[in-house]
Each structure stands twice: as structure tokens, then as C-alpha cells.
mmCIF file of the N, C-alpha and C atoms, coordinates in Angstrom:
data_MODEL
# 
_entry.id   MODEL 
# 
loop_
_atom_site.group_PDB 
_atom_site.id 
_atom_site.type_symbol 
_atom_site.label_atom_id 
_atom_site.label_alt_id 
_atom_site.label_comp_id 
_atom_site.label_asym_id 
_atom_site.label_entity_id 
_atom_site.label_seq_id 
_atom_site.pdbx_PDB_ins_code 
_atom_site.Cartn_x 
_atom_site.Cartn_y 
_atom_site.Cartn_z 
_atom_site.occupancy 
_atom_site.B_iso_or_equiv 
_atom_site.pdbx_formal_charge 
_atom_site.auth_seq_id 
_atom_site.auth_comp_id 
_atom_site.auth_asym_id 
_atom_site.auth_atom_id 
_atom_site.pdbx_PDB_model_num 
ATOM 1   N N  . MET A 1 1  ? 0.850   -1.163  0.000  1.00 0.00 ? 1  MET A N  1 
ATOM 2   C CA . MET A 1 1  ? 0.000   0.000   0.000  1.00 0.00 ? 1  MET A CA 1 
ATOM 3   C C  . MET A 1 1  ? 0.904   1.237   0.000  1.00 0.00 ? 1  MET A C  1 
ATOM 4   N N  . PRO A 1 2  ? 0.872   2.032   -1.041 1.00 0.00 ? 2  PRO A N  1 
ATOM 5   C CA . PRO A 1 2  ? 1.724   3.220   -1.092 1.00 0.00 ? 2  PRO A CA 1 
ATOM 6   C C  . PRO A 1 2  ? 1.229   4.288   -0.122 1.00 0.00 ? 2  PRO A C  1 
ATOM 7   N N  . VAL A 1 3  ? 2.157   4.953   0.524  1.00 0.00 ? 3  VAL A N  1 
ATOM 8   C CA . VAL A 1 3  ? 1.844   6.023   1.474  1.00 0.00 ? 3  VAL A CA 1 
ATOM 9   C C  . VAL A 1 3  ? 2.464   7.306   0.950  1.00 0.00 ? 3  VAL A C  1 
ATOM 10  N N  . GLN A 1 4  ? 1.677   8.328   0.857  1.00 0.00 ? 4  GLN A N  1 
ATOM 11  C CA . GLN A 1 4  ? 2.145   9.614   0.361  1.00 0.00 ? 4  GLN A CA 1 
ATOM 12  C C  . GLN A 1 4  ? 3.044   10.284  1.396  1.00 0.00 ? 4  GLN A C  1 
ATOM 13  N N  . PRO A 1 5  ? 3.976   11.131  0.959  1.00 0.00 ? 5  PRO A N  1 
ATOM 14  C CA . PRO A 1 5  ? 4.844   11.834  1.902  1.00 0.00 ? 5  PRO A CA 1 
ATOM 15  C C  . PRO A 1 5  ? 4.017   12.672  2.881  1.00 0.00 ? 5  PRO A C  1 
ATOM 16  N N  . GLY A 1 6  ? 4.354   12.544  4.174  1.00 0.00 ? 6  GLY A N  1 
ATOM 17  C CA . GLY A 1 6  ? 3.647   13.277  5.218  1.00 0.00 ? 6  GLY A CA 1 
ATOM 18  C C  . GLY A 1 6  ? 2.404   12.570  5.734  1.00 0.00 ? 6  GLY A C  1 
ATOM 19  N N  . ALA A 1 7  ? 1.975   11.512  5.060  1.00 0.00 ? 7  ALA A N  1 
ATOM 20  C CA . ALA A 1 7  ? 0.782   10.775  5.509  1.00 0.00 ? 7  ALA A CA 1 
ATOM 21  C C  . ALA A 1 7  ? 1.192   9.733   6.543  1.00 0.00 ? 7  ALA A C  1 
ATOM 22  N N  . GLN A 1 8  ? 0.218   9.273   7.292  1.00 0.00 ? 8  GLN A N  1 
ATOM 23  C CA . GLN A 1 8  ? 0.472   8.259   8.309  1.00 0.00 ? 8  GLN A CA 1 
ATOM 24  C C  . GLN A 1 8  ? -0.275  6.977   7.947  1.00 0.00 ? 8  GLN A C  1 
ATOM 25  N N  . LEU A 1 9  ? 0.326   5.879   8.313  1.00 0.00 ? 9  LEU A N  1 
ATOM 26  C CA . LEU A 1 9  ? -0.293  4.576   8.105  1.00 0.00 ? 9  LEU A CA 1 
ATOM 27  C C  . LEU A 1 9  ? -0.397  3.907   9.466  1.00 0.00 ? 9  LEU A C  1 
ATOM 28  N N  . HIS A 1 10 ? -1.594  3.547   9.862  1.00 0.00 ? 10 HIS A N  1 
ATOM 29  C CA . HIS A 1 10 ? -1.800  2.901   11.154 1.00 0.00 ? 10 HIS A CA 1 
ATOM 30  C C  . HIS A 1 10 ? -1.502  1.410   11.033 1.00 0.00 ? 10 HIS A C  1 
ATOM 31  N N  . LEU A 1 11 ? -0.625  0.930   11.894 1.00 0.00 ? 11 LEU A N  1 
ATOM 32  C CA . LEU A 1 11 ? -0.259  -0.479  11.920 1.00 0.00 ? 11 LEU A CA 1 
ATOM 33  C C  . LEU A 1 11 ? -0.591  -1.063  13.282 1.00 0.00 ? 11 LEU A C  1 
ATOM 34  N N  . GLU A 1 12 ? -0.796  -2.361  13.295 1.00 0.00 ? 12 GLU A N  1 
ATOM 35  C CA . GLU A 1 12 ? -1.055  -3.067  14.548 1.00 0.00 ? 12 GLU A CA 1 
ATOM 36  C C  . GLU A 1 12 ? -0.122  -4.270  14.610 1.00 0.00 ? 12 GLU A C  1 
ATOM 37  N N  . TYR A 1 13 ? 0.480   -4.472  15.771 1.00 0.00 ? 13 TYR A N  1 
ATOM 38  C CA . TYR A 1 13 ? 1.360   -5.617  15.964 1.00 0.00 ? 13 TYR A CA 1 
ATOM 39  C C  . TYR A 1 13 ? 0.743   -6.533  17.005 1.00 0.00 ? 13 TYR A C  1 
ATOM 40  N N  . ARG A 1 14 ? 0.699   -7.814  16.711 1.00 0.00 ? 14 ARG A N  1 
ATOM 41  C CA . ARG A 1 14 ? 0.249   -8.821  17.670 1.00 0.00 ? 14 ARG A CA 1 
ATOM 42  C C  . ARG A 1 14 ? 1.415   -9.755  17.943 1.00 0.00 ? 14 ARG A C  1 
ATOM 43  N N  . ALA A 1 15 ? 1.784   -9.846  19.209 1.00 0.00 ? 15 ALA A N  1 
ATOM 44  C CA . ALA A 1 15 ? 2.848   -10.757 19.605 1.00 0.00 ? 15 ALA A CA 1 
ATOM 45  C C  . ALA A 1 15 ? 2.334   -12.191 19.481 1.00 0.00 ? 15 ALA A C  1 
ATOM 46  N N  . PRO A 1 16 ? 3.219   -13.132 19.217 1.00 0.00 ? 16 PRO A N  1 
ATOM 47  C CA . PRO A 1 16 ? 2.779   -14.523 19.077 1.00 0.00 ? 16 PRO A CA 1 
ATOM 48  C C  . PRO A 1 16 ? 2.375   -15.118 20.420 1.00 0.00 ? 16 PRO A C  1 
ATOM 49  N N  . MET A 1 17 ? 1.441   -16.050 20.393 1.00 0.00 ? 17 MET A N  1 
ATOM 50  C CA . MET A 1 17 ? 0.996   -16.726 21.605 1.00 0.00 ? 17 MET A CA 1 
ATOM 51  C C  . MET A 1 17 ? 1.969   -17.818 22.024 1.00 0.00 ? 17 MET A C  1 
ATOM 52  N N  . VAL A 1 18 ? 2.801   -18.285 21.114 1.00 0.00 ? 18 VAL A N  1 
ATOM 53  C CA . VAL A 1 18 ? 3.780   -19.320 21.378 1.00 0.00 ? 18 VAL A CA 1 
ATOM 54  C C  . VAL A 1 18 ? 5.160   -18.724 21.129 1.00 0.00 ? 18 VAL A C  1 
ATOM 55  N N  . ALA A 1 19 ? 6.072   -18.961 22.060 1.00 0.00 ? 19 ALA A N  1 
ATOM 56  C CA . ALA A 1 19 ? 7.419   -18.420 21.917 1.00 0.00 ? 19 ALA A CA 1 
ATOM 57  C C  . ALA A 1 19 ? 8.076   -18.933 20.644 1.00 0.00 ? 19 ALA A C  1 
ATOM 58  N N  . PHE A 1 20 ? 8.911   -18.129 20.062 1.00 0.00 ? 20 PHE A N  1 
ATOM 59  C CA . PHE A 1 20 ? 9.706   -18.445 18.870 1.00 0.00 ? 20 PHE A CA 1 
ATOM 60  C C  . PHE A 1 20 ? 8.881   -18.500 17.588 1.00 0.00 ? 20 PHE A C  1 
ATOM 61  N N  . MET A 1 21 ? 7.635   -18.052 17.614 1.00 0.00 ? 21 MET A N  1 
ATOM 62  C CA . MET A 1 21 ? 6.851   -17.890 16.392 1.00 0.00 ? 21 MET A CA 1 
ATOM 63  C C  . MET A 1 21 ? 6.943   -16.431 15.976 1.00 0.00 ? 21 MET A C  1 
ATOM 64  N N  . GLY A 1 22 ? 6.648   -16.166 14.743 1.00 0.00 ? 22 GLY A N  1 
ATOM 65  C CA . GLY A 1 22 ? 6.655   -14.786 14.271 1.00 0.00 ? 22 GLY A CA 1 
ATOM 66  C C  . GLY A 1 22 ? 5.388   -14.062 14.686 1.00 0.00 ? 22 GLY A C  1 
ATOM 67  N N  . GLY A 1 23 ? 5.493   -12.763 14.891 1.00 0.00 ? 23 GLY A N  1 
ATOM 68  C CA . GLY A 1 23 ? 4.336   -11.947 15.222 1.00 0.00 ? 23 GLY A CA 1 
ATOM 69  C C  . GLY A 1 23 ? 3.598   -11.537 13.950 1.00 0.00 ? 23 GLY A C  1 
ATOM 70  N N  . ALA A 1 24 ? 2.544   -10.750 14.127 1.00 0.00 ? 24 ALA A N  1 
ATOM 71  C CA . ALA A 1 24 ? 1.751   -10.271 13.002 1.00 0.00 ? 24 ALA A CA 1 
ATOM 72  C C  . ALA A 1 24 ? 1.785   -8.745  12.998 1.00 0.00 ? 24 ALA A C  1 
ATOM 73  N N  . LEU A 1 25 ? 2.198   -8.165  11.889 1.00 0.00 ? 25 LEU A N  1 
ATOM 74  C CA . LEU A 1 25 ? 2.276   -6.724  11.734 1.00 0.00 ? 25 LEU A CA 1 
ATOM 75  C C  . LEU A 1 25 ? 1.561   -6.342  10.455 1.00 0.00 ? 25 LEU A C  1 
ATOM 76  N N  . GLY A 1 26 ? 0.633   -5.398  10.573 1.00 0.00 ? 26 GLY A N  1 
ATOM 77  C CA . GLY A 1 26 ? -0.081  -4.957  9.390  1.00 0.00 ? 26 GLY A CA 1 
ATOM 78  C C  . GLY A 1 26 ? -1.238  -4.063  9.765  1.00 0.00 ? 26 GLY A C  1 
ATOM 79  N N  . ALA A 1 27 ? -2.116  -3.837  8.809  1.00 0.00 ? 27 ALA A N  1 
ATOM 80  C CA . ALA A 1 27 ? -3.287  -3.006  9.043  1.00 0.00 ? 27 ALA A CA 1 
ATOM 81  C C  . ALA A 1 27 ? -4.218  -3.706  10.032 1.00 0.00 ? 27 ALA A C  1 
ATOM 82  N N  . PRO A 1 28 ? -4.814  -2.963  10.962 1.00 0.00 ? 28 PRO A N  1 
ATOM 83  C CA . PRO A 1 28 ? -5.703  -3.587  11.944 1.00 0.00 ? 28 PRO A CA 1 
ATOM 84  C C  . PRO A 1 28 ? -6.967  -4.111  11.280 1.00 0.00 ? 28 PRO A C  1 
ATOM 85  N N  . PRO A 1 29 ? -7.604  -5.108  11.810 1.00 0.00 ? 29 PRO A N  1 
ATOM 86  C CA . PRO A 1 29 ? -7.203  -5.915  12.969 1.00 0.00 ? 29 PRO A CA 1 
ATOM 87  C C  . PRO A 1 29 ? -6.301  -7.076  12.551 1.00 0.00 ? 29 PRO A C  1 
ATOM 88  N N  . GLN A 1 30 ? -5.391  -7.440  13.411 1.00 0.00 ? 30 GLN A N  1 
ATOM 89  C CA . GLN A 1 30 ? -4.486  -8.563  13.185 1.00 0.00 ? 30 GLN A CA 1 
ATOM 90  C C  . GLN A 1 30 ? -4.922  -9.733  14.052 1.00 0.00 ? 30 GLN A C  1 
ATOM 91  N N  . LYS A 1 31 ? -4.750  -10.940 13.542 1.00 0.00 ? 31 LYS A N  1 
ATOM 92  C CA . LYS A 1 31 ? -5.056  -12.139 14.328 1.00 0.00 ? 31 LYS A CA 1 
ATOM 93  C C  . LYS A 1 31 ? -3.860  -12.487 15.197 1.00 0.00 ? 31 LYS A C  1 
ATOM 94  N N  . TRP A 1 32 ? -4.106  -13.221 16.282 1.00 0.00 ? 32 TRP A N  1 
ATOM 95  C CA . TRP A 1 32 ? -3.038  -13.671 17.175 1.00 0.00 ? 32 TRP A CA 1 
ATOM 96  C C  . TRP A 1 32 ? -2.344  -14.879 16.560 1.00 0.00 ? 32 TRP A C  1 
ATOM 97  N N  . PRO A 1 33 ? -1.067  -14.788 16.211 1.00 0.00 ? 33 PRO A N  1 
ATOM 98  C CA . PRO A 1 33 ? -0.358  -15.954 15.691 1.00 0.00 ? 33 PRO A CA 1 
ATOM 99  C C  . PRO A 1 33 ? -0.199  -17.021 16.782 1.00 0.00 ? 33 PRO A C  1 
ATOM 100 N N  . GLY A 1 34 ? -0.491  -18.256 16.454 1.00 0.00 ? 34 GLY A N  1 
ATOM 101 C CA . GLY A 1 34 ? -0.323  -19.357 17.391 1.00 0.00 ? 34 GLY A CA 1 
ATOM 102 C C  . GLY A 1 34 ? -1.496  -19.601 18.308 1.00 0.00 ? 34 GLY A C  1 
ATOM 103 N N  . ILE A 1 35 ? -2.632  -18.969 18.071 1.00 0.00 ? 35 ILE A N  1 
ATOM 104 C CA . ILE A 1 35 ? -3.782  -19.137 18.972 1.00 0.00 ? 35 ILE A CA 1 
ATOM 105 C C  . ILE A 1 35 ? -4.317  -20.572 18.913 1.00 0.00 ? 35 ILE A C  1 
ATOM 106 N N  . ALA A 1 36 ? -4.276  -21.203 17.752 1.00 0.00 ? 36 ALA A N  1 
ATOM 107 C CA . ALA A 1 36 ? -4.757  -22.585 17.636 1.00 0.00 ? 36 ALA A CA 1 
ATOM 108 C C  . ALA A 1 36 ? -3.866  -23.522 18.444 1.00 0.00 ? 36 ALA A C  1 
ATOM 109 N N  . ALA A 1 37 ? -2.559  -23.297 18.412 1.00 0.00 ? 37 ALA A N  1 
ATOM 110 C CA . ALA A 1 37 ? -1.636  -24.124 19.195 1.00 0.00 ? 37 ALA A CA 1 
ATOM 111 C C  . ALA A 1 37 ? -1.904  -23.964 20.688 1.00 0.00 ? 37 ALA A C  1 
ATOM 112 N N  . MET A 1 38 ? -2.222  -22.760 21.117 1.00 0.00 ? 38 MET A N  1 
ATOM 113 C CA . MET A 1 38 ? -2.506  -22.547 22.540 1.00 0.00 ? 38 MET A CA 1 
ATOM 114 C C  . MET A 1 38 ? -3.805  -23.244 22.952 1.00 0.00 ? 38 MET A C  1 
ATOM 115 N N  . TYR A 1 39 ? -4.812  -23.218 22.083 1.00 0.00 ? 39 TYR A N  1 
ATOM 116 C CA . TYR A 1 39 ? -6.053  -23.943 22.388 1.00 0.00 ? 39 TYR A CA 1 
ATOM 117 C C  . TYR A 1 39 ? -5.784  -25.432 22.545 1.00 0.00 ? 39 TYR A C  1 
ATOM 118 N N  . VAL A 1 40 ? -4.938  -25.985 21.688 1.00 0.00 ? 40 VAL A N  1 
ATOM 119 C CA . VAL A 1 40 ? -4.599  -27.410 21.780 1.00 0.00 ? 40 VAL A CA 1 
ATOM 120 C C  . VAL A 1 40 ? -3.862  -27.693 23.086 1.00 0.00 ? 40 VAL A C  1 
ATOM 121 N N  . VAL A 1 41 ? -2.885  -26.861 23.434 1.00 0.00 ? 41 VAL A N  1 
ATOM 122 C CA . VAL A 1 41 ? -2.118  -27.072 24.667 1.00 0.00 ? 41 VAL A CA 1 
ATOM 123 C C  . VAL A 1 41 ? -3.025  -26.979 25.888 1.00 0.00 ? 41 VAL A C  1 
ATOM 124 N N  . PHE A 1 42 ? -3.868  -25.953 25.946 1.00 0.00 ? 42 PHE A N  1 
ATOM 125 C CA . PHE A 1 42 ? -4.770  -25.809 27.095 1.00 0.00 ? 42 PHE A CA 1 
ATOM 126 C C  . PHE A 1 42 ? -5.788  -26.943 27.148 1.00 0.00 ? 42 PHE A C  1 
ATOM 127 N N  . GLY A 1 43 ? -6.278  -27.386 25.990 1.00 0.00 ? 43 GLY A N  1 
ATOM 128 C CA . GLY A 1 43 ? -7.232  -28.497 25.965 1.00 0.00 ? 43 GLY A CA 1 
ATOM 129 C C  . GLY A 1 43 ? -6.613  -29.789 26.457 1.00 0.00 ? 43 GLY A C  1 
ATOM 130 N N  . LEU A 1 44 ? -5.411  -30.084 26.002 1.00 0.00 ? 44 LEU A N  1 
ATOM 131 C CA . LEU A 1 44 ? -4.733  -31.302 26.457 1.00 0.00 ? 44 LEU A CA 1 
ATOM 132 C C  . LEU A 1 44 ? -4.416  -31.238 27.948 1.00 0.00 ? 44 LEU A C  1 
ATOM 133 N N  . THR A 1 45 ? -4.033  -30.066 28.428 1.00 0.00 ? 45 THR A N  1 
ATOM 134 C CA . THR A 1 45 ? -3.760  -29.902 29.857 1.00 0.00 ? 45 THR A CA 1 
ATOM 135 C C  . THR A 1 45 ? -5.023  -30.148 30.678 1.00 0.00 ? 45 THR A C  1 
ATOM 136 N N  . PHE A 1 46 ? -6.151  -29.599 30.233 1.00 0.00 ? 46 PHE A N  1 
ATOM 137 C CA . PHE A 1 46 ? -7.413  -29.799 30.950 1.00 0.00 ? 46 PHE A CA 1 
ATOM 138 C C  . PHE A 1 46 ? -7.816  -31.271 30.958 1.00 0.00 ? 46 PHE A C  1 
ATOM 139 N N  . VAL A 1 47 ? -7.685  -31.942 29.827 1.00 0.00 ? 47 VAL A N  1 
ATOM 140 C CA . VAL A 1 47 ? -8.036  -33.367 29.747 1.00 0.00 ? 47 VAL A CA 1 
ATOM 141 C C  . VAL A 1 47 ? -7.130  -34.192 30.653 1.00 0.00 ? 47 VAL A C  1 
ATOM 142 N N  . LEU A 1 48 ? -5.839  -33.888 30.669 1.00 0.00 ? 48 LEU A N  1 
ATOM 143 C CA . LEU A 1 48 ? -4.899  -34.623 31.517 1.00 0.00 ? 48 LEU A CA 1 
ATOM 144 C C  . LEU A 1 48 ? -5.211  -34.415 32.998 1.00 0.00 ? 48 LEU A C  1 
ATOM 145 N N  . LEU A 1 49 ? -5.492  -33.187 33.399 1.00 0.00 ? 49 LEU A N  1 
ATOM 146 C CA . LEU A 1 49 ? -5.839  -32.932 34.800 1.00 0.00 ? 49 LEU A CA 1 
ATOM 147 C C  . LEU A 1 49 ? -7.145  -33.622 35.189 1.00 0.00 ? 49 LEU A C  1 
ATOM 148 N N  . ALA A 1 50 ? -8.127  -33.600 34.299 1.00 0.00 ? 50 ALA A N  1 
ATOM 149 C CA . ALA A 1 50 ? -9.391  -34.281 34.580 1.00 0.00 ? 50 ALA A CA 1 
ATOM 150 C C  . ALA A 1 50 ? -9.172  -35.785 34.720 1.00 0.00 ? 50 ALA A C  1 
ATOM 151 N N  . LEU A 1 51 ? -8.337  -36.353 33.883 1.00 0.00 ? 51 LEU A N  1 
ATOM 152 C CA . LEU A 1 51 ? -8.038  -37.782 33.961 1.00 0.00 ? 51 LEU A CA 1 
ATOM 153 C C  . LEU A 1 51 ? -7.342  -38.121 35.277 1.00 0.00 ? 51 LEU A C  1 
ATOM 154 N N  . ILE A 1 52 ? -6.420  -37.291 35.722 1.00 0.00 ? 52 ILE A N  1 
ATOM 155 C CA . ILE A 1 52 ? -5.724  -37.522 36.990 1.00 0.00 ? 52 ILE A CA 1 
ATOM 156 C C  . ILE A 1 52 ? -6.710  -37.488 38.148 1.00 0.00 ? 52 ILE A C  1 
ATOM 157 N N  . VAL A 1 53 ? -7.620  -36.523 38.140 1.00 0.00 ? 53 VAL A N  1 
ATOM 158 C CA . VAL A 1 53 ? -8.611  -36.431 39.216 1.00 0.00 ? 53 VAL A CA 1 
ATOM 159 C C  . VAL A 1 53 ? -9.526  -37.646 39.204 1.00 0.00 ? 53 VAL A C  1 
ATOM 160 N N  . ILE A 1 54 ? -9.989  -38.048 38.038 1.00 0.00 ? 54 ILE A N  1 
ATOM 161 C CA . ILE A 1 54 ? -10.878 -39.212 37.941 1.00 0.00 ? 54 ILE A CA 1 
ATOM 162 C C  . ILE A 1 54 ? -10.167 -40.474 38.426 1.00 0.00 ? 54 ILE A C  1 
ATOM 163 N N  . LEU A 1 55 ? -8.923  -40.667 38.014 1.00 0.00 ? 55 LEU A N  1 
ATOM 164 C CA . LEU A 1 55 ? -8.177  -41.846 38.455 1.00 0.00 ? 55 LEU A CA 1 
ATOM 165 C C  . LEU A 1 55 ? -7.920  -41.818 39.961 1.00 0.00 ? 55 LEU A C  1 
ATOM 166 N N  . ALA A 1 56 ? -7.684  -40.652 40.530 1.00 0.00 ? 56 ALA A N  1 
ATOM 167 C CA . ALA A 1 56 ? -7.487  -40.547 41.976 1.00 0.00 ? 56 ALA A CA 1 
ATOM 168 C C  . ALA A 1 56 ? -8.764  -40.892 42.725 1.00 0.00 ? 56 ALA A C  1 
ATOM 169 N N  . VAL A 1 57 ? -9.892  -40.449 42.231 1.00 0.00 ? 57 VAL A N  1 
ATOM 170 C CA . VAL A 1 57 ? -11.178 -40.752 42.883 1.00 0.00 ? 57 VAL A CA 1 
ATOM 171 C C  . VAL A 1 57 ? -11.472 -42.248 42.779 1.00 0.00 ? 57 VAL A C  1 
ATOM 172 N N  . VAL A 1 58 ? -11.234 -42.841 41.637 1.00 0.00 ? 58 VAL A N  1 
ATOM 173 C CA . VAL A 1 58 ? -11.472 -44.282 41.465 1.00 0.00 ? 58 VAL A CA 1 
ATOM 174 C C  . VAL A 1 58 ? -10.537 -45.079 42.347 1.00 0.00 ? 58 VAL A C  1 
ATOM 175 N N  . ALA A 1 59 ? -9.283  -44.675 42.450 1.00 0.00 ? 59 ALA A N  1 
ATOM 176 C CA . ALA A 1 59 ? -8.327  -45.392 43.287 1.00 0.00 ? 59 ALA A CA 1 
ATOM 177 C C  . ALA A 1 59 ? -8.700  -45.270 44.762 1.00 0.00 ? 59 ALA A C  1 
ATOM 178 N N  . ALA A 1 60 ? -9.167  -44.103 45.179 1.00 0.00 ? 60 ALA A N  1 
ATOM 179 C CA . ALA A 1 60 ? -9.570  -43.922 46.571 1.00 0.00 ? 60 ALA A CA 1 
ATOM 180 C C  . ALA A 1 60 ? -10.835 -44.706 46.882 1.00 0.00 ? 60 ALA A C  1 
ATOM 181 N N  . ALA A 1 61 ? -11.752 -44.803 45.941 1.00 0.00 ? 61 ALA A N  1 
ATOM 182 C CA . ALA A 1 61 ? -13.003 -45.539 46.166 1.00 0.00 ? 61 ALA A CA 1 
ATOM 183 C C  . ALA A 1 61 ? -12.779 -47.045 46.207 1.00 0.00 ? 61 ALA A C  1 
ATOM 184 N N  . SER A 1 62 ? -11.779 -47.520 45.500 1.00 0.00 ? 62 SER A N  1 
ATOM 185 C CA . SER A 1 62 ? -11.568 -48.973 45.447 1.00 0.00 ? 62 SER A CA 1 
ATOM 186 C C  . SER A 1 62 ? -10.613 -49.455 46.543 1.00 0.00 ? 62 SER A C  1 
ATOM 187 N N  . ALA A 1 63 ? -10.023 -48.535 47.291 1.00 0.00 ? 63 ALA A N  1 
ATOM 188 C CA . ALA A 1 63 ? -9.113  -48.946 48.373 1.00 0.00 ? 63 ALA A CA 1 
ATOM 189 C C  . ALA A 1 63 ? -9.936  -49.477 49.551 1.00 0.00 ? 63 ALA A C  1 
ATOM 190 N N  . PRO A 1 64 ? -9.422  -50.521 50.212 1.00 0.00 ? 64 PRO A N  1 
ATOM 191 C CA . PRO A 1 64 ? -10.189 -51.101 51.335 1.00 0.00 ? 64 PRO A CA 1 
ATOM 192 C C  . PRO A 1 64 ? -10.201 -50.241 52.563 1.00 0.00 ? 64 PRO A C  1 
# 
């Protein structure tokens, strides 16, 4: 996009959600780079914690 002398161009920068990924720079609005990866990480963490709690409850219930 050409910018005339003396004119301003509004840019927006979004830092990446995952370290070592590139950020997003351009005309607003910009999407968050790595947001899908963060959803996967948080989802797997939640499932793992839920599984640990369920297994602990089952182990406690089956103990004599």
C-alpha cells in the first residue's frame, strides 16, 4: 500500500501466543499468531488434569 509523503499509516502488531513464532504486523485488525496451538495445549492440559482427578477418585473408592 503506497503512502504519500507526510501521511500516516496505522499499523497493529500482535505478539505470538507461542514463543519463537513470528508476530503479526499490518493493518488492523491482526489475528493472534499461534492461537490454535494454545487452544490445543490448554485443551490437552485440561483433559490430563481431569483424567488424573478421575483416576485418583477411582483409586480412593476402590481402596479397602
